VOPA-351984 format. One record per residue (C-alpha): residue number from 1; x, z, y. Coordinates in nm, 3 decimals, decimal comma. Last residue first. Example, Ala and Ser with C-alpha at 12.3 -4.5 7.8 and 13.67 -1.06 7.14 Angstrom:
VOPA-351984
<mardren nr="2" X="1,367" Z="0,714" Y="-0,106"/>
<mardren nr="1" X="1,230" Z="0,780" Y="-0,450"/>
END
This chain:
VOPA-351984
<mardren nr="81" X="-0,448" Z="1,165" Y="-0,440"/>
<mardren nr="80" X="-0,672" Z="0,889" Y="-0,314"/>
<mardren nr="79" X="-0,457" Z="0,596" Y="-0,412"/>
<mardren nr="78" X="-0,477" Z="0,287" Y="-0,191"/>
<mardren nr="77" X="-0,137" Z="0,365" Y="-0,032"/>
<mardren nr="76" X="0,018" Z="0,335" Y="-0,379"/>
<mardren nr="75" X="-0,039" Z="-0,041" Y="-0,377"/>
<mardren nr="74" X="0,311" Z="-0,189" Y="-0,392"/>
<mardren nr="73" X="0,471" Z="0,091" Y="-0,593"/>
<mardren nr="72" X="0,182" Z="0,129" Y="-0,839"/>
<mardren nr="71" X="0,143" Z="-0,247" Y="-0,883"/>
<mardren nr="70" X="0,518" Z="-0,279" Y="-0,937"/>
<mardren nr="69" X="0,512" Z="0,010" Y="-1,186"/>
<mardren nr="68" X="0,235" Z="-0,163" Y="-1,379"/>
<mardren nr="67" X="0,444" Z="-0,481" Y="-1,384"/>
<mardren nr="66" X="0,742" Z="-0,286" Y="-1,519"/>
<mardren nr="65" X="0,521" Z="-0,125" Y="-1,786"/>
<mardren nr="64" X="0,455" Z="-0,471" Y="-1,920"/>
<mardren nr="63" X="0,143" Z="-0,672" Y="-1,983"/>
<mardren nr="62" X="0,169" Z="-1,053" Y="-1,988"/>
<mardren nr="61" X="-0,146" Z="-1,126" Y="-2,190"/>
<mardren nr="60" X="-0,350" Z="-0,833" Y="-2,059"/>
<mardren nr="59" X="-0,266" Z="-0,894" Y="-1,693"/>
<mardren nr="58" X="-0,304" Z="-1,271" Y="-1,737"/>
<mardren nr="57" X="-0,652" Z="-1,226" Y="-1,886"/>
<mardren nr="56" X="-0,746" Z="-0,980" Y="-1,611"/>
<mardren nr="55" X="-0,620" Z="-1,216" Y="-1,337"/>
<mardren nr="54" X="-0,820" Z="-1,499" Y="-1,498"/>
<mardren nr="53" X="-1,135" Z="-1,285" Y="-1,500"/>
<mardren nr="52" X="-1,087" Z="-1,197" Y="-1,133"/>
<mardren nr="51" X="-1,040" Z="-1,562" Y="-1,044"/>
<mardren nr="50" X="-1,350" Z="-1,666" Y="-1,239"/>
<mardren nr="49" X="-1,559" Z="-1,384" Y="-1,090"/>
<mardren nr="48" X="-1,488" Z="-1,496" Y="-0,733"/>
<mardren nr="47" X="-1,521" Z="-1,195" Y="-0,500"/>
<mardren nr="46" X="-1,160" Z="-1,170" Y="-0,384"/>
<mardren nr="45" X="-1,126" Z="-0,916" Y="-0,103"/>
<mardren nr="44" X="-0,773" Z="-0,804" Y="-0,182"/>
<mardren nr="43" X="-0,654" Z="-0,444" Y="-0,147"/>
<mardren nr="42" X="-0,634" Z="-0,382" Y="-0,519"/>
<mardren nr="41" X="-0,599" Z="-0,717" Y="-0,695"/>
<mardren nr="40" X="-0,343" Z="-0,616" Y="-0,960"/>
<mardren nr="39" X="-0,541" Z="-0,299" Y="-1,033"/>
<mardren nr="38" X="-0,543" Z="0,057" Y="-0,908"/>
<mardren nr="37" X="-0,727" Z="0,375" Y="-1,011"/>
<mardren nr="36" X="-0,761" Z="0,226" Y="-1,357"/>
<mardren nr="35" X="-1,053" Z="0,259" Y="-1,597"/>
<mardren nr="34" X="-0,919" Z="0,317" Y="-1,945"/>
<mardren nr="33" X="-0,811" Z="0,010" Y="-2,129"/>
<mardren nr="32" X="-0,960" Z="-0,192" Y="-2,412"/>
<mardren nr="31" X="-0,774" Z="-0,505" Y="-2,513"/>
<mardren nr="30" X="-0,948" Z="-0,812" Y="-2,375"/>
<mardren nr="29" X="-1,184" Z="-1,030" Y="-2,581"/>
<mardren nr="28" X="-1,498" Z="-0,818" Y="-2,556"/>
<mardren nr="27" X="-1,425" Z="-0,728" Y="-2,193"/>
<mardren nr="26" X="-1,410" Z="-1,096" Y="-2,100"/>
<mardren nr="25" X="-1,673" Z="-1,076" Y="-1,827"/>
<mardren nr="24" X="-1,541" Z="-0,760" Y="-1,671"/>
<mardren nr="23" X="-1,816" Z="-0,667" Y="-1,434"/>
<mardren nr="22" X="-2,028" Z="-0,357" Y="-1,487"/>
<mardren nr="21" X="-1,859" Z="-0,145" Y="-1,216"/>
<mardren nr="20" X="-1,855" Z="-0,437" Y="-0,975"/>
<mardren nr="19" X="-1,588" Z="-0,684" Y="-0,873"/>
<mardren nr="18" X="-1,357" Z="-0,568" Y="-1,146"/>
<mardren nr="17" X="-0,981" Z="-0,574" Y="-1,191"/>
<mardren nr="16" X="-0,833" Z="-0,427" Y="-1,509"/>
<mardren nr="15" X="-0,625" Z="-0,112" Y="-1,511"/>
<mardren nr="14" X="-0,343" Z="0,073" Y="-1,336"/>
<mardren nr="13" X="-0,306" Z="0,449" Y="-1,273"/>
<mardren nr="12" X="-0,499" Z="0,546" Y="-1,584"/>
<mardren nr="11" X="-0,826" Z="0,731" Y="-1,625"/>
<mardren nr="10" X="-0,959" Z="1,020" Y="-1,840"/>
<mardren nr="9" X="-0,611" Z="1,127" Y="-1,949"/>
<mardren nr="8" X="-0,605" Z="1,474" Y="-1,791"/>
<mardren nr="7" X="-0,294" Z="1,375" Y="-1,596"/>
<mardren nr="6" X="-0,473" Z="1,064" Y="-1,471"/>
<mardren nr="5" X="-0,785" Z="1,260" Y="-1,375"/>
<mardren nr="4" X="-0,568" Z="1,523" Y="-1,206"/>
<mardren nr="3" X="-0,401" Z="1,254" Y="-0,997"/>
<mardren nr="2" X="-0,743" Z="1,128" Y="-0,894"/>
<mardren nr="1" X="-0,843" Z="1,462" Y="-0,743"/>
END
């Protein structure tokens, strides 16, 4: 199901981290992205908003397709294809 959503363009493979659906404290200052199926913290149990926000800032600031591919390769087992 998720693969079809990516192919359709409604979501991406990798996106920002969020603790809850509404959370992304810096969403007004970060570039807009579609919701991702995975994120740099997928599989971690971090609940600290400040850490998550810092990871999102670093993800946006240092974005590269190579880093997205690393997330996809390292965390592909979390995909519900």
